Kinemage of the C-alpha trace (Angstrom):
@kinemage 1
@onewidth
@group {chain A} dominant
@subgroup {mainchain}
@vectorlist {calphas} color= white
{ca met a 1} P 0.332 0.218 0.592
{ca ser a 2} L 0.897 3.577 -1.034
{ca ile a 3} L 0.217 6.967 -0.479
{ca val a 4} L 1.943 9.899 -2.468
{ca ile a 5} L 1.476 13.641 -2.039
{ca arg a 6} L 3.024 16.088 -3.627
{ca gly a 7} L 2.566 19.815 -5.018
{ca asp a 8} L 1.269 22.524 -2.129
{ca gly a 9} L -1.304 24.052 -4.593
{ca gly a 10} L -4.465 24.386 -2.968
{ca gln a 11} L -7.627 21.330 -2.914
{ca ser a 12} L -7.964 20.918 -6.810
{ca gly a 13} L -5.360 17.899 -8.416
{ca val a 14} L -4.000 15.097 -10.474
{ca tyr a 15} L -3.570 11.891 -9.627
{ca leu a 16} L -3.022 8.144 -10.420
{ca leu a 17} L -4.291 5.230 -9.030
{ca ala a 18} L -3.375 1.678 -8.474
{ca ile a 19} L -5.583 -1.175 -8.433
{ca arg a 20} L -4.009 -4.271 -8.035
{ca val a 21} L -7.097 -6.767 -9.532
{ca ala a 22} L -7.376 -10.286 -8.169
{ca gln a 23} L -8.739 -12.407 -10.991
{ca asp a 24} L -9.763 -11.678 -14.593
{ca leu a 25} L -13.309 -9.955 -15.115
{ca asp a 26} L -15.529 -9.618 -17.649
{ca leu a 27} L -16.930 -6.703 -16.427
{ca ser a 28} L -19.507 -3.086 -17.366
{ca phe a 29} L -18.191 -0.254 -17.192
{ca gly a 30} L -22.303 1.343 -17.034
{ca arg a 31} L -23.361 2.605 -21.280
{ca phe a 32} L -19.543 2.427 -21.942
{ca gln a 33} L -19.986 0.397 -25.602
{ca gly a 34} L -22.744 -0.026 -24.502
{ca gly a 35} L -23.144 -2.125 -21.870
{ca arg a 36} L -20.981 -4.620 -23.013
{ca pro a 37} L -18.287 -6.901 -21.350
{ca ile a 38} L -14.569 -5.178 -21.245
{ca his a 39} L -12.445 -8.240 -20.109
{ca val a 40} L -10.772 -6.932 -17.073
{ca pro a 41} L -7.186 -9.459 -16.767
{ca ala a 42} L -5.953 -10.122 -12.896
{ca gly a 43} L -2.664 -7.739 -12.550
{ca leu a 44} L -1.803 -4.641 -11.975
{ca val a 45} L -4.584 -1.145 -13.465
{ca ile a 46} L -3.939 1.814 -13.155
{ca tyr a 47} L -6.619 5.547 -13.693
{ca ala a 48} L -5.443 8.356 -14.046
{ca gly a 49} L -8.026 11.872 -12.505
{ca ser a 50} L -7.581 14.916 -11.449
{ca ala a 51} L -10.634 16.642 -9.094
{ca arg a 52} L -10.502 20.640 -10.880
{ca gly a 53} L -13.688 21.126 -7.199
{ca arg a 54} L -12.893 23.222 -4.578
{ca gly a 55} L -14.478 21.282 -1.983
{ca gly a 56} L -16.339 18.267 -0.583
{ca ala a 57} L -16.359 14.806 -3.175
{ca thr a 58} L -15.002 17.358 -6.276
{ca ala a 59} L -11.942 18.670 -4.739
{ca leu a 60} L -8.795 16.266 -4.751
{ca ala a 61} L -9.647 15.076 -1.033
{ca gly a 62} L -13.255 14.274 -1.732
{ca arg a 63} L -12.524 12.404 -5.164
{ca leu a 64} L -9.881 10.486 -3.553
{ca leu a 65} L -11.703 9.526 -0.306
{ca arg a 66} L -14.785 8.550 -2.708
{ca his a 67} L -12.336 6.470 -4.600
{ca ala a 68} L -11.477 4.663 -1.893
{ca thr a 69} L -15.365 4.058 -1.093
{ca arg a 70} L -17.583 1.159 -2.521
{ca ser a 71} L -20.928 1.304 -2.530
{ca gly a 72} L -23.869 0.182 -0.428
{ca ser a 73} L -22.660 -2.380 2.213
{ca arg a 74} L -18.933 -3.415 0.467
{ca pro a 75} L -16.204 -2.389 3.116
{ca ala a 76} L -13.561 0.385 1.575
{ca his a 77} L -10.705 0.282 0.322
{ca gly a 78} L -7.816 -1.245 2.817
{ca leu a 79} L -6.344 2.160 2.458
{ca arg a 80} L -8.909 4.881 2.864
{ca gly a 81} L -8.196 5.114 6.103
{ca glu a 82} L -4.889 5.713 5.939
{ca leu a 83} L -6.044 8.593 2.863
{ca thr a 84} L -8.573 10.550 5.322
{ca ala a 85} L -5.888 10.360 8.187
{ca arg a 86} L -3.255 12.320 5.406
{ca phe a 87} L -5.957 15.180 4.349
{ca thr a 88} L -7.360 15.666 7.943
{ca ala a 89} L -3.958 16.750 8.766
{ca ala a 90} L -3.454 18.539 5.993
{ca gly a 91} L -6.952 20.045 6.504
{ca leu a 92} L -8.279 19.272 3.194
{ca val a 93} L -11.249 17.420 3.735
{ca asn a 94} L -14.639 16.524 6.014
{ca thr a 95} L -15.115 13.142 6.520
{ca thr a 96} L -18.892 12.733 5.602
{ca leu a 97} L -19.359 11.561 2.372
{ca ser a 98} L -22.445 11.486 1.062
{ca pro a 99} L -23.848 7.402 0.321
{ca lys a 100} L -22.126 6.120 -3.046
{ca thr a 101} L -23.365 5.541 -6.480
{ca leu a 102} L -22.024 4.096 -9.448
{ca arg a 103} L -21.629 7.227 -12.001
{ca trp a 104} L -17.698 7.763 -13.343
{ca his a 105} L -16.508 3.811 -15.316
{ca ile a 106} L -13.476 3.403 -12.964
{ca asp a 107} L -16.583 3.763 -10.287
{ca tyr a 108} L -17.208 -0.038 -11.838
{ca leu a 109} L -14.155 -1.505 -11.523
{ca leu a 110} L -13.137 -0.179 -8.138
{ca asp a 111} L -16.668 -1.510 -6.191
{ca glu a 112} L -15.791 -4.836 -7.231
{ca pro a 113} L -14.431 -7.053 -4.773
{ca ala a 114} L -11.231 -8.737 -6.519
{ca ala a 115} L -10.178 -5.168 -7.522
{ca glu a 116} L -8.010 -3.934 -4.500
{ca leu a 117} L -6.826 0.103 -4.426
{ca val a 118} L -3.185 -0.391 -3.411
{ca gly a 119} L -2.231 2.751 -4.476
{ca val a 120} L -2.330 6.434 -5.283
{ca phe a 121} L -0.114 9.383 -5.888
{ca ala a 122} L -1.447 12.291 -6.196
{ca ile a 123} L 0.212 16.359 -7.576
{ca arg a 124} L -1.779 18.961 -5.285
{ca thr a 125} L -1.998 21.564 -8.689
{ca gly a 126} L -4.743 24.374 -10.371
{ca asp a 127} L -2.690 22.536 -13.236
{ca asp a 128} L -4.502 20.265 -16.031
{ca leu a 129} L -2.048 17.223 -15.858
{ca glu a 130} L -3.799 14.669 -16.742
{ca ser a 131} L -3.315 14.123 -20.561
{ca val a 132} L 0.401 15.411 -19.552
{ca leu a 133} L 0.604 11.986 -16.625
{ca val a 134} L -1.642 9.277 -19.252
{ca glu a 135} L 0.765 10.521 -22.855
{ca arg a 136} L 3.126 9.050 -20.512
{ca leu a 137} L 2.459 6.194 -19.439
{ca ile a 138} L 0.747 4.918 -22.474
{ca ala a 139} L 4.021 5.815 -24.434
{ca arg a 140} L 5.915 2.770 -21.449
{ca pro a 141} L 6.639 -0.546 -23.714
{ca asp a 142} L 4.880 -2.004 -20.283
{ca ile a 143} L 1.548 -0.206 -20.264
{ca ile a 144} L -1.333 -1.532 -22.231
{ca ser a 145} L -4.247 1.111 -22.865
{ca phe a 146} L -7.641 0.211 -22.374
{ca pro a 147} L -10.699 0.316 -25.324
{ca pro a 148} L -10.425 4.839 -25.657
{ca gly a 149} L -12.875 6.731 -23.806
{ca leu a 150} L -12.590 4.379 -20.591
{ca gly a 151} L -12.709 6.264 -17.888
{ca ala a 152} L -12.029 9.266 -20.058
{ca ser a 153} L -15.858 10.381 -21.032
{ca asp a 154} L -14.406 13.923 -22.406
{ca lys a 155} L -11.365 12.519 -24.133
{ca his a 156} L -11.881 10.011 -26.714
{ca gly a 157} L -8.801 9.451 -28.188
{ca tyr a 158} L -7.266 7.329 -25.392
{ca ser a 159} L -8.306 5.914 -22.563
{ca his a 160} L -7.739 6.423 -18.397
{ca leu a 161} L -7.306 2.870 -17.514
{ca met a 162} L -4.271 0.837 -18.583
{ca arg a 163} L -2.640 -1.928 -17.138
{ca leu a 164} L 1.205 -2.372 -16.387
{ca glu a 165} L 2.763 -5.907 -17.740
{ca thr a 166} L 5.619 -5.494 -15.785
{ca asn a 167} L 6.345 -5.861 -11.889
{ca his a 168} L 7.009 -1.815 -12.621
{ca ser a 169} L 6.223 0.912 -9.789
{ca ile a 170} L 3.760 3.196 -11.651
{ca ala a 171} L 6.104 6.014 -9.918
{ca glu a 172} L 9.680 4.947 -11.851
């Protein structure tokens, strides 16, 4: 489990999530591709996102805590407690979140019991660096993208959900 938070640019930012998928999944990501299941192989999956809000669930802390929460009575991801403590210590979070509903593509994967959020790399910044992070990742030979548009409804040319084909770290 790894949490890295950099920068001091206020309450917004960009982030990468490392998700360990314990078993192969065939998963529908909401209405993406007409709800047809997408194969998610076991291994490490990386998701790039941004939180451009200035408070609540749209700010970086709220967004990441939401990602670390599952819907209904499903248990939260193991690193949620540490993430809450880190953001609270930095004065960035009110730990009260509304019950989670599945809204974004990544919510469907993070809600699966076989998927565990194991790492967060966040940059507190007002700059829009999400596309830069994705472009750098997909340029790596050990990164395999999921279908274009998955996790990136606003950027249809590529996916923000990727697989890491080796045992390297996302920070390398």
